[in-house]
CHARMM internal coordinates of N, CA and C (Angstrom, degrees):
IC EDIT
DIST 1 N 1 CA 1.4436
DIST 1 CA 1 C 1.5264
ANGL 1 N 1 CA 1 C 108.07
DIST 1 C 2 N 1.2973
ANGL 1 CA 1 C 2 N 115.96
DIHE 1 N 1 CA 1 C 2 N 135.19
DIST 2 N 2 CA 1.4534
ANGL 1 C 2 N 2 CA 120.48
DIHE 1 CA 1 C 2 N 2 CA -178.96
DIST 2 CA 2 C 1.5314
ANGL 2 N 2 CA 2 C 110.83
DIHE 1 C 2 N 2 CA 2 C -76.99
DIST 2 C 3 N 1.3224
ANGL 2 CA 2 C 3 N 115.39
DIHE 2 N 2 CA 2 C 3 N 154.38
DIST 3 N 3 CA 1.4632
ANGL 2 C 3 N 3 CA 120.80
DIHE 2 CA 2 C 3 N 3 CA -177.72
DIST 3 CA 3 C 1.5259
ANGL 3 N 3 CA 3 C 111.10
DIHE 2 C 3 N 3 CA 3 C -61.35
DIST 3 C 4 N 1.3150
ANGL 3 CA 3 C 4 N 117.47
DIHE 3 N 3 CA 3 C 4 N -41.61
DIST 4 N 4 CA 1.4656
ANGL 3 C 4 N 4 CA 120.86
DIHE 3 CA 3 C 4 N 4 CA -178.32
DIST 4 CA 4 C 1.5269
ANGL 4 N 4 CA 4 C 110.82
DIHE 3 C 4 N 4 CA 4 C -61.48
DIST 4 C 5 N 1.3281
ANGL 4 CA 4 C 5 N 116.76
DIHE 4 N 4 CA 4 C 5 N -42.64
DIST 5 N 5 CA 1.4647
ANGL 4 C 5 N 5 CA 121.16
DIHE 4 CA 4 C 5 N 5 CA 178.90
DIST 5 CA 5 C 1.5274
ANGL 5 N 5 CA 5 C 110.56
DIHE 4 C 5 N 5 CA 5 C -66.67
DIST 5 C 6 N 1.3389
ANGL 5 CA 5 C 6 N 117.14
DIHE 5 N 5 CA 5 C 6 N -41.53
DIST 6 N 6 CA 1.4695
ANGL 5 C 6 N 6 CA 121.35
DIHE 5 CA 5 C 6 N 6 CA 179.60
DIST 6 CA 6 C 1.5259
ANGL 6 N 6 CA 6 C 110.34
DIHE 5 C 6 N 6 CA 6 C -62.92
DIST 6 C 7 N 1.3313
ANGL 6 CA 6 C 7 N 117.65
DIHE 6 N 6 CA 6 C 7 N -43.57
DIST 7 N 7 CA 1.4597
ANGL 6 C 7 N 7 CA 120.48
DIHE 6 CA 6 C 7 N 7 CA 178.76
DIST 7 CA 7 C 1.5151
ANGL 7 N 7 CA 7 C 111.47
DIHE 6 C 7 N 7 CA 7 C -65.80
DIST 7 C 8 N 1.3310
ANGL 7 CA 7 C 8 N 117.23
DIHE 7 N 7 CA 7 C 8 N -36.05
DIST 8 N 8 CA 1.4613
ANGL 7 C 8 N 8 CA 120.40
DIHE 7 CA 7 C 8 N 8 CA 178.53
DIST 8 CA 8 C 1.5231
ANGL 8 N 8 CA 8 C 110.38
DIHE 7 C 8 N 8 CA 8 C -64.98
DIST 8 C 9 N 1.3364
ANGL 8 CA 8 C 9 N 116.82
DIHE 8 N 8 CA 8 C 9 N -42.91
DIST 9 N 9 CA 1.4651
ANGL 8 C 9 N 9 CA 121.00
DIHE 8 CA 8 C 9 N 9 CA -179.39
DIST 9 CA 9 C 1.5252
ANGL 9 N 9 CA 9 C 110.85
DIHE 8 C 9 N 9 CA 9 C -66.97
DIST 9 C 10 N 1.3136
ANGL 9 CA 9 C 10 N 116.98
DIHE 9 N 9 CA 9 C 10 N -44.85
DIST 10 N 10 CA 1.4555
ANGL 9 C 10 N 10 CA 120.84
DIHE 9 CA 9 C 10 N 10 CA -176.45
DIST 10 CA 10 C 1.5188
ANGL 10 N 10 CA 10 C 112.85
DIHE 9 C 10 N 10 CA 10 C -82.25
DIST 10 C 11 N 1.3079
ANGL 10 CA 10 C 11 N 118.19
DIHE 10 N 10 CA 10 C 11 N -8.97
DIST 11 N 11 CA 1.4438
ANGL 10 C 11 N 11 CA 121.43
DIHE 10 CA 10 C 11 N 11 CA 178.48
DIST 11 CA 11 C 1.5161
ANGL 11 N 11 CA 11 C 113.14
DIHE 10 C 11 N 11 CA 11 C 72.14
DIST 11 C 12 N 1.3296
ANGL 11 CA 11 C 12 N 116.57
DIHE 11 N 11 CA 11 C 12 N 29.71
DIST 12 N 12 CA 1.4451
ANGL 11 C 12 N 12 CA 120.29
DIHE 11 CA 11 C 12 N 12 CA -178.56
DIST 12 CA 12 C 1.5223
ANGL 12 N 12 CA 12 C 111.83
DIHE 11 C 12 N 12 CA 12 C -93.73
DIST 12 C 13 N 1.3011
ANGL 12 CA 12 C 13 N 117.38
DIHE 12 N 12 CA 12 C 13 N 15.16
DIST 13 N 13 CA 1.4513
ANGL 12 C 13 N 13 CA 120.03
DIHE 12 CA 12 C 13 N 13 CA -178.04
DIST 13 CA 13 C 1.5139
ANGL 13 N 13 CA 13 C 113.03
DIHE 12 C 13 N 13 CA 13 C -85.58
DIST 13 C 14 N 1.3095
ANGL 13 CA 13 C 14 N 118.27
DIHE 13 N 13 CA 13 C 14 N 0.66
DIST 14 N 14 CA 1.4516
ANGL 13 C 14 N 14 CA 121.14
DIHE 13 CA 13 C 14 N 14 CA -179.05
DIST 14 CA 14 C 1.5145
ANGL 14 N 14 CA 14 C 110.96
DIHE 13 C 14 N 14 CA 14 C 92.45
DIST 14 C 15 N 1.3104
ANGL 14 CA 14 C 15 N 115.74
DIHE 14 N 14 CA 14 C 15 N -174.09
DIST 15 N 15 CA 1.4599
ANGL 14 C 15 N 15 CA 121.37
DIHE 14 CA 14 C 15 N 15 CA -179.26
DIST 15 CA 15 C 1.5164
ANGL 15 N 15 CA 15 C 108.25
DIHE 14 C 15 N 15 CA 15 C -79.42
DIST 15 C 16 N 1.3134
ANGL 15 CA 15 C 16 N 115.61
DIHE 15 N 15 CA 15 C 16 N 132.80
DIST 16 N 16 CA 1.4612
ANGL 15 C 16 N 16 CA 119.76
DIHE 15 CA 15 C 16 N 16 CA -179.00
DIST 16 CA 16 C 1.5212
ANGL 16 N 16 CA 16 C 109.22
DIHE 15 C 16 N 16 CA 16 C -117.70
DIST 16 C 17 N 1.3216
ANGL 16 CA 16 C 17 N 115.74
DIHE 16 N 16 CA 16 C 17 N 161.89
DIST 17 N 17 CA 1.4614
ANGL 16 C 17 N 17 CA 120.67
DIHE 16 CA 16 C 17 N 17 CA 178.05
DIST 17 CA 17 C 1.5167
ANGL 17 N 17 CA 17 C 109.76
DIHE 16 C 17 N 17 CA 17 C -70.24
DIST 17 C 18 N 1.3329
ANGL 17 CA 17 C 18 N 116.32
DIHE 17 N 17 CA 17 C 18 N 151.51
DIST 18 N 18 CA 1.4576
ANGL 17 C 18 N 18 CA 118.74
DIHE 17 CA 17 C 18 N 18 CA 178.90
DIST 18 CA 18 C 1.5282
ANGL 18 N 18 CA 18 C 109.79
DIHE 17 C 18 N 18 CA 18 C -74.84
DIST 18 C 19 N 1.3235
ANGL 18 CA 18 C 19 N 115.15
DIHE 18 N 18 CA 18 C 19 N 141.91
DIST 19 N 19 CA 1.4593
ANGL 18 C 19 N 19 CA 119.55
DIHE 18 CA 18 C 19 N 19 CA 179.37
DIST 19 CA 19 C 1.5333
ANGL 19 N 19 CA 19 C 108.92
DIHE 18 C 19 N 19 CA 19 C -90.85
DIST 19 C 20 N 1.3296
ANGL 19 CA 19 C 20 N 118.36
DIHE 19 N 19 CA 19 C 20 N 172.81
DIST 20 N 20 CA 1.4690
ANGL 19 C 20 N 20 CA 120.46
DIHE 19 CA 19 C 20 N 20 CA -176.83
DIST 20 CA 20 C 1.5288
ANGL 20 N 20 CA 20 C 114.37
DIHE 19 C 20 N 20 CA 20 C -57.94
DIST 20 C 21 N 1.3130
ANGL 20 CA 20 C 21 N 117.80
DIHE 20 N 20 CA 20 C 21 N -35.59
DIST 21 N 21 CA 1.4678
ANGL 20 C 21 N 21 CA 120.87
DIHE 20 CA 20 C 21 N 21 CA 179.97
DIST 21 CA 21 C 1.5259
ANGL 21 N 21 CA 21 C 109.83
DIHE 20 C 21 N 21 CA 21 C -66.63
DIST 21 C 22 N 1.3375
ANGL 21 CA 21 C 22 N 116.27
DIHE 21 N 21 CA 21 C 22 N -46.32
DIST 22 N 22 CA 1.4661
ANGL 21 C 22 N 22 CA 119.61
DIHE 21 CA 21 C 22 N 22 CA 178.94
DIST 22 CA 22 C 1.5209
ANGL 22 N 22 CA 22 C 111.04
DIHE 21 C 22 N 22 CA 22 C -63.53
DIST 22 C 23 N 1.3300
ANGL 22 CA 22 C 23 N 116.83
DIHE 22 N 22 CA 22 C 23 N -37.21
DIST 23 N 23 CA 1.4617
ANGL 22 C 23 N 23 CA 120.84
DIHE 22 CA 22 C 23 N 23 CA 179.10
DIST 23 CA 23 C 1.5247
ANGL 23 N 23 CA 23 C 110.75
DIHE 22 C 23 N 23 CA 23 C -63.55
DIST 23 C 24 N 1.3665
ANGL 23 CA 23 C 24 N 117.12
DIHE 23 N 23 CA 23 C 24 N -43.03
DIST 24 N 24 CA 1.4654
ANGL 23 C 24 N 24 CA 120.78
DIHE 23 CA 23 C 24 N 24 CA 178.15
DIST 24 CA 24 C 1.5209
ANGL 24 N 24 CA 24 C 111.35
DIHE 23 C 24 N 24 CA 24 C -62.34
DIST 24 C 25 N 1.3299
ANGL 24 CA 24 C 25 N 116.04
DIHE 24 N 24 CA 24 C 25 N -41.92
DIST 25 N 25 CA 1.4713
ANGL 24 C 25 N 25 CA 119.65
DIHE 24 CA 24 C 25 N 25 CA 179.10
DIST 25 CA 25 C 1.5240
ANGL 25 N 25 CA 25 C 111.23
DIHE 24 C 25 N 25 CA 25 C -64.56
DIST 25 C 26 N 1.3416
ANGL 25 CA 25 C 26 N 116.77
DIHE 25 N 25 CA 25 C 26 N -42.39
DIST 26 N 26 CA 1.4606
ANGL 25 C 26 N 26 CA 120.44
DIHE 25 CA 25 C 26 N 26 CA 179.84
DIST 26 CA 26 C 1.5254
ANGL 26 N 26 CA 26 C 110.89
DIHE 25 C 26 N 26 CA 26 C -63.58
DIST 26 C 27 N 1.3259
ANGL 26 CA 26 C 27 N 116.81
DIHE 26 N 26 CA 26 C 27 N -42.74
DIST 27 N 27 CA 1.4646
ANGL 26 C 27 N 27 CA 120.12
DIHE 26 CA 26 C 27 N 27 CA 179.18
DIST 27 CA 27 C 1.5238
ANGL 27 N 27 CA 27 C 111.72
DIHE 26 C 27 N 27 CA 27 C -65.82
DIST 27 C 28 N 1.3446
ANGL 27 CA 27 C 28 N 117.08
DIHE 27 N 27 CA 27 C 28 N -36.35
DIST 28 N 28 CA 1.4655
ANGL 27 C 28 N 28 CA 120.49
DIHE 27 CA 27 C 28 N 28 CA 177.68
DIST 28 CA 28 C 1.5249
ANGL 28 N 28 CA 28 C 110.73
DIHE 27 C 28 N 28 CA 28 C -64.81
DIST 28 C 29 N 1.3214
ANGL 28 CA 28 C 29 N 117.34
DIHE 28 N 28 CA 28 C 29 N -41.35
DIST 29 N 29 CA 1.4688
ANGL 28 C 29 N 29 CA 120.46
DIHE 28 CA 28 C 29 N 29 CA 178.14
DIST 29 CA 29 C 1.5211
ANGL 29 N 29 CA 29 C 110.09
DIHE 28 C 29 N 29 CA 29 C -66.74
DIST 29 C 30 N 1.3345
ANGL 29 CA 29 C 30 N 116.99
DIHE 29 N 29 CA 29 C 30 N -40.84
DIST 30 N 30 CA 1.4722
ANGL 29 C 30 N 30 CA 119.84
DIHE 29 CA 29 C 30 N 30 CA 177.63
DIST 30 CA 30 C 1.5241
ANGL 30 N 30 CA 30 C 111.24
DIHE 29 C 30 N 30 CA 30 C -60.22
DIST 30 C 31 N 1.3463
ANGL 30 CA 30 C 31 N 116.78
DIHE 30 N 30 CA 30 C 31 N -40.92
DIST 31 N 31 CA 1.4693
ANGL 30 C 31 N 31 CA 119.92
DIHE 30 CA 30 C 31 N 31 CA 177.84
DIST 31 CA 31 C 1.5267
ANGL 31 N 31 CA 31 C 111.10
DIHE 30 C 31 N 31 CA 31 C -64.50
DIST 31 C 32 N 1.3329
ANGL 31 CA 31 C 32 N 116.50
DIHE 31 N 31 CA 31 C 32 N -40.82
DIST 32 N 32 CA 1.4606
ANGL 31 C 32 N 32 CA 120.17
DIHE 31 CA 31 C 32 N 32 CA -179.58
DIST 32 CA 32 C 1.5303
ANGL 32 N 32 CA 32 C 111.97
DIHE 31 C 32 N 32 CA 32 C -65.84
DIST 32 C 33 N 1.3231
ANGL 32 CA 32 C 33 N 116.32
DIHE 32 N 32 CA 32 C 33 N -34.74
DIST 33 N 33 CA 1.4654
ANGL 32 C 33 N 33 CA 119.97
DIHE 32 CA 32 C 33 N 33 CA -177.31
DIST 33 CA 33 C 1.5164
ANGL 33 N 33 CA 33 C 113.33
DIHE 32 C 33 N 33 CA 33 C -86.65
DIST 33 C 34 N 1.3120
ANGL 33 CA 33 C 34 N 117.01
DIHE 33 N 33 CA 33 C 34 N -5.52
DIST 34 N 34 CA 1.4624
ANGL 33 C 34 N 34 CA 120.22
DIHE 33 CA 33 C 34 N 34 CA -178.44
DIST 34 CA 34 C 1.5304
ANGL 34 N 34 CA 34 C 109.95
DIHE 33 C 34 N 34 CA 34 C -60.53
DIST 34 C 35 N 1.3125
ANGL 34 CA 34 C 35 N 116.63
DIHE 34 N 34 CA 34 C 35 N 125.18
DIST 35 N 35 CA 1.4595
ANGL 34 C 35 N 35 CA 121.67
DIHE 34 CA 34 C 35 N 35 CA 179.32
DIST 35 CA 35 C 1.5241
ANGL 35 N 35 CA 35 C 113.64
DIHE 34 C 35 N 35 CA 35 C 82.98
DIST 35 C 36 N 1.3116
ANGL 35 CA 35 C 36 N 118.42
DIHE 35 N 35 CA 35 C 36 N 2.26
DIST 36 N 36 CA 1.4570
ANGL 35 C 36 N 36 CA 121.08
DIHE 35 CA 35 C 36 N 36 CA -179.84
DIST 36 CA 36 C 1.5282
ANGL 36 N 36 CA 36 C 110.06
DIHE 35 C 36 N 36 CA 36 C -76.08
DIST 36 C 37 N 1.3304
ANGL 36 CA 36 C 37 N 118.24
DIHE 36 N 36 CA 36 C 37 N 135.87
DIST 37 N 37 CA 1.4635
ANGL 36 C 37 N 37 CA 119.80
DIHE 36 CA 36 C 37 N 37 CA 178.69
DIST 37 CA 37 C 1.5303
ANGL 37 N 37 CA 37 C 112.47
DIHE 36 C 37 N 37 CA 37 C -70.99
DIST 37 C 38 N 1.3272
ANGL 37 CA 37 C 38 N 117.78
DIHE 37 N 37 CA 37 C 38 N -15.02
DIST 38 N 38 CA 1.4657
ANGL 37 C 38 N 38 CA 121.81
DIHE 37 CA 37 C 38 N 38 CA -177.60
DIST 38 CA 38 C 1.5187
ANGL 38 N 38 CA 38 C 112.61
DIHE 37 C 38 N 38 CA 38 C -92.92
DIST 38 C 39 N 1.3154
ANGL 38 CA 38 C 39 N 117.40
DIHE 38 N 38 CA 38 C 39 N -3.02
DIST 39 N 39 CA 1.4659
ANGL 38 C 39 N 39 CA 120.52
DIHE 38 CA 38 C 39 N 39 CA -177.06
DIST 39 CA 39 C 1.5302
ANGL 39 N 39 CA 39 C 109.68
DIHE 38 C 39 N 39 CA 39 C -67.70
DIST 39 C 40 N 1.3376
ANGL 39 CA 39 C 40 N 115.10
DIHE 39 N 39 CA 39 C 40 N 130.01
DIST 40 N 40 CA 1.4547
ANGL 39 C 40 N 40 CA 121.01
DIHE 39 CA 39 C 40 N 40 CA 177.76
DIST 40 CA 40 C 1.5160
ANGL 40 N 40 CA 40 C 114.64
DIHE 39 C 40 N 40 CA 40 C 83.68
DIST 40 C 41 N 1.3265
ANGL 40 CA 40 C 41 N 117.94
DIHE 40 N 40 CA 40 C 41 N 0.18
DIST 41 N 41 CA 1.4613
ANGL 40 C 41 N 41 CA 121.15
DIHE 40 CA 40 C 41 N 41 CA 179.24
DIST 41 CA 41 C 1.5296
ANGL 41 N 41 CA 41 C 108.78
DIHE 40 C 41 N 41 CA 41 C -106.74
DIST 41 C 42 N 1.3296
ANGL 41 CA 41 C 42 N 116.56
DIHE 41 N 41 CA 41 C 42 N 145.75
DIST 42 N 42 CA 1.4649
ANGL 41 C 42 N 42 CA 118.30
DIHE 41 CA 41 C 42 N 42 CA 178.63
DIST 42 CA 42 C 1.5283
ANGL 42 N 42 CA 42 C 111.00
DIHE 41 C 42 N 42 CA 42 C -68.11
DIST 42 C 43 N 1.3207
ANGL 42 CA 42 C 43 N 115.70
DIHE 42 N 42 CA 42 C 43 N 147.70
DIST 43 N 43 CA 1.4541
ANGL 42 C 43 N 43 CA 120.83
DIHE 42 CA 42 C 43 N 43 CA 178.33
DIST 43 CA 43 C 1.5190
ANGL 43 N 43 CA 43 C 110.14
DIHE 42 C 43 N 43 CA 43 C -77.94
DIST 43 C 44 N 1.3180
ANGL 43 CA 43 C 44 N 115.39
DIHE 43 N 43 CA 43 C 44 N 150.61
DIST 44 N 44 CA 1.4602
ANGL 43 C 44 N 44 CA 121.18
DIHE 43 CA 43 C 44 N 44 CA 177.11
DIST 44 CA 44 C 1.5221
ANGL 44 N 44 CA 44 C 108.17
DIHE 43 C 44 N 44 CA 44 C -70.84
DIST 44 C 45 N 1.3018
ANGL 44 CA 44 C 45 N 116.90
DIHE 44 N 44 CA 44 C 45 N 137.73
DIST 45 N 45 CA 1.4668
ANGL 44 C 45 N 45 CA 120.65
DIHE 44 CA 44 C 45 N 45 CA -179.13
DIST 45 CA 45 C 1.5197
ANGL 45 N 45 CA 45 C 110.38
DIHE 44 C 45 N 45 CA 45 C -75.99
DIST 45 C 46 N 1.3192
ANGL 45 CA 45 C 46 N 115.67
DIHE 45 N 45 CA 45 C 46 N 139.54
DIST 46 N 46 CA 1.4639
ANGL 45 C 46 N 46 CA 121.18
DIHE 45 CA 45 C 46 N 46 CA 175.89
DIST 46 CA 46 C 1.5181
ANGL 46 N 46 CA 46 C 107.48
DIHE 45 C 46 N 46 CA 46 C -108.52
DIST 46 C 47 N 1.3161
ANGL 46 CA 46 C 47 N 116.08
DIHE 46 N 46 CA 46 C 47 N 110.98
DIST 47 N 47 CA 1.4498
ANGL 46 C 47 N 47 CA 120.56
DIHE 46 CA 46 C 47 N 47 CA -178.35
DIST 47 CA 47 C 1.5154
ANGL 47 N 47 CA 47 C 110.03
DIHE 46 C 47 N 47 CA 47 C -88.48
DIST 47 C 48 N 1.3071
ANGL 47 CA 47 C 48 N 115.16
DIHE 47 N 47 CA 47 C 48 N 139.10
DIST 48 N 48 CA 1.4701
ANGL 47 C 48 N 48 CA 120.86
DIHE 47 CA 47 C 48 N 48 CA 175.93
DIST 48 CA 48 C 1.5112
ANGL 48 N 48 CA 48 C 107.23
DIHE 47 C 48 N 48 CA 48 C -111.65
DIST 48 C 49 N 1.3054
ANGL 48 CA 48 C 49 N 115.79
DIHE 48 N 48 CA 48 C 49 N 108.47
DIST 49 N 49 CA 1.4587
ANGL 48 C 49 N 49 CA 120.08
DIHE 48 CA 48 C 49 N 49 CA -177.71
DIST 49 CA 49 C 1.5225
ANGL 49 N 49 CA 49 C 112.46
DIHE 48 C 49 N 49 CA 49 C -83.49
DIST 49 C 50 N 1.2997
ANGL 49 CA 49 C 50 N 118.36
DIHE 49 N 49 CA 49 C 50 N -20.67
DIST 50 N 50 CA 1.4538
ANGL 49 C 50 N 50 CA 121.29
DIHE 49 CA 49 C 50 N 50 CA -177.28
DIST 50 CA 50 C 1.5246
ANGL 50 N 50 CA 50 C 109.38
DIHE 49 C 50 N 50 CA 50 C -120.65
DIST 50 C 51 N 1.3036
ANGL 50 CA 50 C 51 N 114.65
DIHE 50 N 50 CA 50 C 51 N 142.39
DIST 51 N 51 CA 1.4599
ANGL 50 C 51 N 51 CA 120.02
DIHE 50 CA 50 C 51 N 51 CA 176.92
DIST 51 CA 51 C 1.5329
ANGL 51 N 51 CA 51 C 108.59
DIHE 50 C 51 N 51 CA 51 C -78.90
DIST 51 C 52 N 1.3231
ANGL 51 CA 51 C 52 N 118.18
DIHE 51 N 51 CA 51 C 52 N 149.23
DIST 52 N 52 CA 1.4588
ANGL 51 C 52 N 52 CA 119.83
DIHE 51 CA 51 C 52 N 52 CA 178.09
DIST 52 CA 52 C 1.5352
ANGL 52 N 52 CA 52 C 110.54
DIHE 51 C 52 N 52 CA 52 C -62.78
DIST 52 C 53 N 1.3140
ANGL 52 CA 52 C 53 N 115.85
DIHE 52 N 52 CA 52 C 53 N 141.08
DIST 53 N 53 CA 1.4631
ANGL 52 C 53 N 53 CA 119.83
DIHE 52 CA 52 C 53 N 53 CA -178.02
DIST 53 CA 53 C 1.5185
ANGL 53 N 53 CA 53 C 110.62
DIHE 52 C 53 N 53 CA 53 C -102.41
DIST 53 C 54 N 1.3125
ANGL 53 CA 53 C 54 N 115.36
DIHE 53 N 53 CA 53 C 54 N 163.19
DIST 54 N 54 CA 1.4586
ANGL 53 C 54 N 54 CA 121.27
DIHE 53 CA 53 C 54 N 54 CA 177.64
DIST 54 CA 54 C 1.5238
ANGL 54 N 54 CA 54 C 109.74
DIHE 53 C 54 N 54 CA 54 C -63.93
DIST 54 C 55 N 1.3188
ANGL 54 CA 54 C 55 N 117.32
DIHE 54 N 54 CA 54 C 55 N -38.06
DIST 55 N 55 CA 1.4664
ANGL 54 C 55 N 55 CA 121.22
DIHE 54 CA 54 C 55 N 55 CA 179.94
DIST 55 CA 55 C 1.5253
ANGL 55 N 55 CA 55 C 110.95
DIHE 54 C 55 N 55 CA 55 C -58.99
DIST 55 C 56 N 1.3244
ANGL 55 CA 55 C 56 N 116.19
DIHE 55 N 55 CA 55 C 56 N -40.50
DIST 56 N 56 CA 1.4599
ANGL 55 C 56 N 56 CA 120.00
DIHE 55 CA 55 C 56 N 56 CA 179.16
DIST 56 CA 56 C 1.5166
ANGL 56 N 56 CA 56 C 112.00
DIHE 55 C 56 N 56 CA 56 C -64.28
DIST 56 C 57 N 1.3390
ANGL 56 CA 56 C 57 N 116.51
DIHE 56 N 56 CA 56 C 57 N -40.79
DIST 57 N 57 CA 1.4568
ANGL 56 C 57 N 57 CA 119.74
DIHE 56 CA 56 C 57 N 57 CA 178.13
DIST 57 CA 57 C 1.5266
ANGL 57 N 57 CA 57 C 111.19
DIHE 56 C 57 N 57 CA 57 C -64.80
DIST 57 C 58 N 1.3086
ANGL 57 CA 57 C 58 N 117.36
DIHE 57 N 57 CA 57 C 58 N -44.17
DIST 58 N 58 CA 1.4641
ANGL 57 C 58 N 58 CA 121.04
DIHE 57 CA 57 C 58 N 58 CA -179.26
DIST 58 CA 58 C 1.5212
ANGL 58 N 58 CA 58 C 110.09
DIHE 57 C 58 N 58 CA 58 C -64.49
DIST 58 C 59 N 1.3183
ANGL 58 CA 58 C 59 N 117.77
DIHE 58 N 58 CA 58 C 59 N -41.85
DIST 59 N 59 CA 1.4588
ANGL 58 C 59 N 59 CA 120.99
DIHE 58 CA 58 C 59 N 59 CA 179.31
DIST 59 CA 59 C 1.5298
ANGL 59 N 59 CA 59 C 111.12
DIHE 58 C 59 N 59 CA 59 C -64.75
DIST 59 C 60 N 1.3349
ANGL 59 CA 59 C 60 N 117.34
DIHE 59 N 59 CA 59 C 60 N -35.97
DIST 60 N 60 CA 1.4643
ANGL 59 C 60 N 60 CA 119.55
DIHE 59 CA 59 C 60 N 60 CA -179.99
DIST 60 CA 60 C 1.5301
ANGL 60 N 60 CA 60 C 111.50
DIHE 59 C 60 N 60 CA 60 C -70.71
DIST 60 C 61 N 1.3110
ANGL 60 CA 60 C 61 N 116.97
DIHE 60 N 60 CA 60 C 61 N -23.10
DIST 61 N 61 CA 1.4666
ANGL 60 C 61 N 61 CA 120.52
DIHE 60 CA 60 C 61 N 61 CA 177.92
DIST 61 CA 61 C 1.5196
ANGL 61 N 61 CA 61 C 111.79
DIHE 60 C 61 N 61 CA 61 C -83.62
DIST 61 C 62 N 1.3168
ANGL 61 CA 61 C 62 N 117.85
DIHE 61 N 61 CA 61 C 62 N -7.86
DIST 62 N 62 CA 1.4543
ANGL 61 C 62 N 62 CA 120.52
DIHE 61 CA 61 C 62 N 62 CA 179.83
DIST 62 CA 62 C 1.5186
ANGL 62 N 62 CA 62 C 112.48
DIHE 61 C 62 N 62 CA 62 C 93.82
DIST 62 C 63 N 1.3164
ANGL 62 CA 62 C 63 N 116.86
DIHE 62 N 62 CA 62 C 63 N 25.67
DIST 63 N 63 CA 1.4542
ANGL 62 C 63 N 63 CA 120.45
DIHE 62 CA 62 C 63 N 63 CA 178.40
DIST 63 CA 63 C 1.5141
ANGL 63 N 63 CA 63 C 110.99
DIHE 62 C 63 N 63 CA 63 C 112.83
DIST 63 C 64 N 1.3288
ANGL 63 CA 63 C 64 N 116.42
DIHE 63 N 63 CA 63 C 64 N 175.98
DIST 64 N 64 CA 1.4640
ANGL 63 C 64 N 64 CA 119.70
DIHE 63 CA 63 C 64 N 64 CA -178.78
DIST 64 CA 64 C 1.5324
ANGL 64 N 64 CA 64 C 111.07
DIHE 63 C 64 N 64 CA 64 C -69.22
DIST 64 C 65 N 1.3060
ANGL 64 CA 64 C 65 N 115.00
DIHE 64 N 64 CA 64 C 65 N 146.19
DIST 65 N 65 CA 1.4571
ANGL 64 C 65 N 65 CA 120.50
DIHE 64 CA 64 C 65 N 65 CA 177.30
DIST 65 CA 65 C 1.5250
ANGL 65 N 65 CA 65 C 109.91
DIHE 64 C 65 N 65 CA 65 C -77.59
DIST 65 C 66 N 1.3275
ANGL 65 CA 65 C 66 N 117.67
DIHE 65 N 65 CA 65 C 66 N 159.80
DIST 66 N 66 CA 1.4757
ANGL 65 C 66 N 66 CA 119.73
DIHE 65 CA 65 C 66 N 66 CA -176.47
DIST 66 CA 66 C 1.5248
ANGL 66 N 66 CA 66 C 113.78
DIHE 65 C 66 N 66 CA 66 C -54.22
DIST 66 C 67 N 1.3431
ANGL 66 CA 66 C 67 N 118.48
DIHE 66 N 66 CA 66 C 67 N -39.11
DIST 67 N 67 CA 1.4575
ANGL 66 C 67 N 67 CA 118.50
DIHE 66 CA 66 C 67 N 67 CA -178.19
DIST 67 CA 67 C 1.5247
ANGL 67 N 67 CA 67 C 111.35
DIHE 66 C 67 N 67 CA 67 C -68.85
DIST 67 C 68 N 1.3286
ANGL 67 CA 67 C 68 N 118.73
DIHE 67 N 67 CA 67 C 68 N -26.08
DIST 68 N 68 CA 1.4501
ANGL 67 C 68 N 68 CA 121.50
DIHE 67 CA 67 C 68 N 68 CA 178.08
DIST 68 CA 68 C 1.5182
ANGL 68 N 68 CA 68 C 110.83
DIHE 67 C 68 N 68 CA 68 C -69.70
DIST 68 C 69 N 1.3226
ANGL 68 CA 68 C 69 N 116.02
DIHE 68 N 68 CA 68 C 69 N -39.71
DIST 69 N 69 CA 1.4658
ANGL 68 C 69 N 69 CA 120.65
DIHE 68 CA 68 C 69 N 69 CA 179.41
DIST 69 CA 69 C 1.5083
ANGL 69 N 69 CA 69 C 109.43
DIHE 68 C 69 N 69 CA 69 C -67.49
DIST 69 C 70 N 1.3334
ANGL 69 CA 69 C 70 N 116.46
DIHE 69 N 69 CA 69 C 70 N -40.75
DIST 70 N 70 CA 1.4666
ANGL 69 C 70 N 70 CA 120.46
DIHE 69 CA 69 C 70 N 70 CA -179.17
DIST 70 CA 70 C 1.5297
ANGL 70 N 70 CA 70 C 110.37
DIHE 69 C 70 N 70 CA 70 C -63.82
DIST 70 C 71 N 1.3346
ANGL 70 CA 70 C 71 N 117.80
DIHE 70 N 70 CA 70 C 71 N -39.08
DIST 71 N 71 CA 1.4513
ANGL 70 C 71 N 71 CA 119.94
DIHE 70 CA 70 C 71 N 71 CA -179.92
DIST 71 CA 71 C 1.5328
ANGL 71 N 71 CA 71 C 110.31
DIHE 70 C 71 N 71 CA 71 C -65.58
DIST 71 C 72 N 1.3208
ANGL 71 CA 71 C 72 N 117.46
DIHE 71 N 71 CA 71 C 72 N -35.21
DIST 72 N 72 CA 1.4565
ANGL 71 C 72 N 72 CA 120.00
DIHE 71 CA 71 C 72 N 72 CA 178.79
DIST 72 CA 72 C 1.5169
ANGL 72 N 72 CA 72 C 110.77
DIHE 71 C 72 N 72 CA 72 C -66.03
DIST 72 C 73 N 1.3427
ANGL 72 CA 72 C 73 N 116.99
DIHE 72 N 72 CA 72 C 73 N -37.18
DIST 73 N 73 CA 1.4615
ANGL 72 C 73 N 73 CA 120.95
DIHE 72 CA 72 C 73 N 73 CA -179.88
DIST 73 CA 73 C 1.5216
ANGL 73 N 73 CA 73 C 111.47
DIHE 72 C 73 N 73 CA 73 C -68.71
DIST 73 C 74 N 1.3211
ANGL 73 CA 73 C 74 N 116.78
DIHE 73 N 73 CA 73 C 74 N -34.42
DIST 74 N 74 CA 1.4784
ANGL 73 C 74 N 74 CA 121.04
DIHE 73 CA 73 C 74 N 74 CA -179.06
DIST 74 CA 74 C 1.5075
ANGL 74 N 74 CA 74 C 108.12
DIHE 73 C 74 N 74 CA 74 C -68.85
END
COOR INIT
IC SEED 1 N 1 CA 1 C
IC BUILD
C-alpha cells in the first residue's frame, strides 16, 4: 500500500478544505437548525450504565440464527 493511500485512509493528511458535497450537507443542516432553540447549546449526555448483552443482539436480529440453534443441538 502506498503512503499517500494509507494517509488518506487513516486521515493523517491534515485538515483539508470542504468539498462541494460536504458544503451542501453543511448548508442543509444549517437550514434545518435555523430558529431551533437548541442551536449553539451543548447536548445533554446520555450515560449507558450497562453494556449491551448478547441476548439483546439476538433479539434485535429476530431470534437465534440457524447456526446458533445447530450448535446448541451438538
